[in-house]
C-alpha positions, 0 to 999 in steps of 0.5 A: 499500500502506498505510504503517504507519510513517506511521500510527505517526508520525501517532499519535505526533504526535497524542499517542495511545496505540494503545488510544486510537487504536483507540477513536477509529477504532472498531476493536478494539485487537487489530485495530490491534495486528495491523496495526501488527505486519504480521499483518493488512492493514487493510481499507477500513473500518479505513483510513477509521476511522484517517484520521478518527481521526488527521485526516490526508489519506488519501493521507498513509498510502499514500505511501512513507517520505521518504528520510532527510535528514542533519542537515547538510542541514536548517536550523532557526531555533533550534539552542537549541530542538533542543538543548533536545529532549534535556532535554524530559520523555520524554512530549514527545520523541516528539511533537517527533520526529514533528513534525520528521519530518513537516516534513522529509517535507513539505519533501522532497515540496515539493522534488520538486514533489509536492502537500503535503497537510498543514500544520503548525500551530505549538502556540505560536501560531495560525500555520497556514502550512505549514512555519512555526513561531514562535520562542517 
């Protein structure tokens, strides 16, 4: 079943508005709104457009949400960076939150020996290794 929460997470990660996503996916904003609100199940053409527009593997949108991970179970390189998130401009906060959620869901998939099909590219460097980030 298509996971709307994962679609929203990918949209926020790409910093797209719903209107911009609809335009990129080649669907009407009304159709996207109905999908997001659970009033309409997306057909194959709609899913194909969303996959193409968001740049995530198709399988990503059909997986269950990862179980929430407590803050005590996660470890980040720099706690200073996490503290700075609350001081970030409000436009950047959703992207950071979506990025952290994506990284944590990849870690859970990796721990469960599921294939990890997405990689995280740090926006500060050209590092394309999964689940790594520079400390800049």
